[in-house]
C-alpha positions in Angstrom: 84.7 121.7 122.0 83.3 119.7 119.1 83.6 121.3 115.6 80.4 120.8 113.7 80.9 120.1 109.9 78.7 120.4 106.9 79.7 118.2 104.0 78.7 119.7 100.6 79.3 117.1 97.9 77.0 116.2 95.0 78.4 112.7 94.4 76.7 110.2 96.8 79.6 107.9 97.3 82.0 110.8 97.9 79.6 112.5 100.3 79.2 109.3 102.4 83.0 108.9 102.4 83.7 112.4 103.5 81.1 112.2 106.2 82.6 108.9 107.4 86.0 110.5 107.5 84.8 113.4 109.6 83.1 111.0 112.1 86.5 109.2 112.5 88.1 112.5 113.6 88.1 113.1 117.4 86.6 116.5 118.1 84.6 116.7 114.9 80.9 115.9 114.2 78.9 115.8 111.0 76.2 118.5 111.2 74.7 117.4 107.9 75.3 116.5 104.2 74.2 118.7 101.4 74.1 117.5 97.8 73.6 120.9 96.1 74.3 124.6 96.7 70.7 125.3 97.5 70.5 122.5 100.0 73.7 123.8 101.7 72.4 127.3 101.9 69.1 126.1 103.5 71.0 123.9 106.0 73.3 126.8 107.1 70.3 129.2 107.4 68.6 126.7 109.6 71.7 125.7 111.5 74.0 128.8 112.0 76.2 126.9 114.5 78.0 125.0 111.7 81.7 126.0 112.1 83.2 124.3 109.1 82.1 123.5 105.6 83.8 120.9 103.4 82.9 122.4 100.0 83.0 120.7 96.6 83.5 123.2 93.8 81.4 121.3 91.2 77.8 121.3 92.3 74.7 120.6 90.2 73.2 124.0 90.6 76.2 126.2 90.6 79.9 126.6 91.3 81.2 126.2 94.9 82.6 129.7 94.8 79.2 131.1 93.9 77.8 129.4 97.0 80.6 130.8 99.1 79.8 134.3 97.9 76.1 133.8 98.8 77.1 132.5 102.3 79.3 135.5 103.0 76.6 137.9 101.7 74.1 136.3 104.0 76.4 136.8 106.9 77.6 133.2 107.4 81.1 133.3 108.9 81.8 129.5 108.9 85.2 128.4 107.8 85.5 126.6 104.5 87.8 123.8 103.3 87.6 123.2 99.6 87.4 119.4 98.9 87.5 119.3 95.1 89.1 118.1 91.9 89.3 121.7 90.6 93.0 122.3 89.8 92.7 125.5 87.8 94.9 128.1 89.3 92.2 130.8 88.9 89.8 128.7 91.0 92.5 128.2 93.6 93.3 132.0 93.6 89.6 132.9 93.9 89.0 130.4 96.7 91.9 131.8 98.7 90.7 135.4 98.1 87.2 134.4 99.4 88.6 133.0 102.6 89.0 129.3 102.0 91.3 128.1 104.8 92.4 124.8 103.2 92.4 123.3 99.7 92.2 119.5 99.5 92.5 118.0 96.0 90.7 114.8 95.0 91.6 112.0 95.0 93.1 112.0 98.4 93.9 109.4 101.1 92.7 109.2 104.7 96.1 110.4 106.1 95.9 113.5 103.9 92.3 114.3 105.0 93.2 113.7 108.7 96.2 116.0 108.5 94.1 118.8 107.0 91.5 118.6 109.7 94.1 118.2 112.5 95.7 121.5 111.2 92.3 123.1 111.2 91.6 121.9 114.8 94.9 123.3 115.9 94.0 126.6 114.4 90.6 126.6 116.1 92.2 125.7 119.5 94.6 128.6 119.4 91.8 130.9 118.2 89.5 129.8 121.1 92.3 130.1 123.7 93.1 133.7 122.7 91.3 136.5 124.5 91.2 140.2 123.6 94.0 141.6 121.5 96.7 139.3 120.1 100.4 139.9 119.4 102.0 139.3 116.1 103.6 136.0 117.1 100.1 134.7 118.2 98.6 135.6 114.8 101.5 134.0 113.1 101.1 130.8 115.2 97.4 130.6 114.4 97.8 131.0 110.7 100.8 128.8 110.7 98.8 125.9 112.2 96.7 125.8 109.1 99.8 125.0 107.0 101.9 122.9 109.3 104.1 120.4 107.7 102.7 116.8 107.7 105.8 115.5 109.5 104.0 116.4 112.8 101.0 114.2 112.0 100.7 110.8 113.7 102.8 108.2 111.9 101.3 105.0 110.4 102.2 101.8 112.3 105.7 100.6 111.7 107.2 104.0 110.9 109.6 105.8 113.2 110.0 109.5 113.7 113.8 109.2 113.4 113.6 107.6 110.0 111.1 110.2 108.9 113.5 112.9 110.0 116.3 111.4 108.0 114.2 111.2 104.8 113.0 114.7 105.4 116.6 116.0 105.8 117.7 114.3 102.6 114.9 115.8 100.6 115.3 119.3 102.0 119.1 119.2 101.2 118.5 118.0 97.6 118.7 120.5 94.8 116.1 118.6 92.8 113.7 115.7 93.3 115.0 112.3 94.4 113.8 108.8 93.7 113.1 106.2 96.3 116.3 104.4 95.4 118.4 107.6 95.9 116.8 108.3 99.2 117.3 104.7 100.3 121.0 104.9 99.5 121.3 108.2 101.4 119.7 106.9 104.6 121.0 103.3 104.4 117.6 101.6 104.1 115.8 99.5 101.5 114.0 101.1 98.6 110.7 99.7 99.8 111.2 101.4 103.2 112.3 104.7 101.7 109.3 104.7 99.4 106.9 104.1 102.3 108.2 107.2 104.0 108.2 109.2 100.8 104.6 108.2 100.1 103.6 109.2 103.6 105.2 112.7 103.1 103.4 113.0 99.8 100.1 112.0 101.3 100.4 114.6 104.0 101.3 117.4 101.5 105.0 117.9 102.4 106.3 116.3 99.3 105.4 116.6 95.6 105.5 113.6 93.3 106.5 114.0 89.7 107.7 111.7 86.9 111.4 111.7 86.0 112.5 110.5 82.6 115.9 109.2 81.7 117.6 106.1 80.4 115.5 103.1 79.4 112.4 101.6 80.9 109.6 103.2 82.8 110.0 106.7 84.3 110.9 107.0 88.0 108.9 108.9 90.5 110.8 111.9 91.9 109.9 113.3 95.3 110.6 117.0 95.9 110.2 118.9 99.2 107.6 121.6 98.9 
């Protein structure tokens, strides 16, 4: 079953990019693009079969959370993924409280976007397959699909699952963040190779990047398992 998506984004270039990303995803289709809260509300009123909204928080005629409140008050039960540059913890908390199922921070890469929608698709598939009452493990599985680790996403060309598992194991065992050089030494690979896997994990949300200062020269990037 195709998941119909409404893109709500005021910036024209970003709106086109997000719509193009959706169209690249198998099982998803763009139901429309709205450039304001009012336009989004009109679209959803006219097309109640939209199942997913990609919602920017900064809209020209109001905040994304305000739009979400209006949608719920009007009886729209579509799922919402926040696609935004809003990093304020209060905004994140309010978004979660109002039922946002995923939170995607700008700027992001295609692999990160793909992973989020794949997680959502897995959730929808389990939800659709369930009939009647569900057991605790089924609920856990559905909700867990929304936050699955990015290591299960399709790997870019030239990357192997075994090397990814090695990098993941090293990061999980570390007490603090590791540099690409340290990971390379641990798995017996080159720094360039280790960095490629680390960046993939960071792009898919499993690893956090942070600067690490010490010694002379430019700071290193430390990678920490979330």
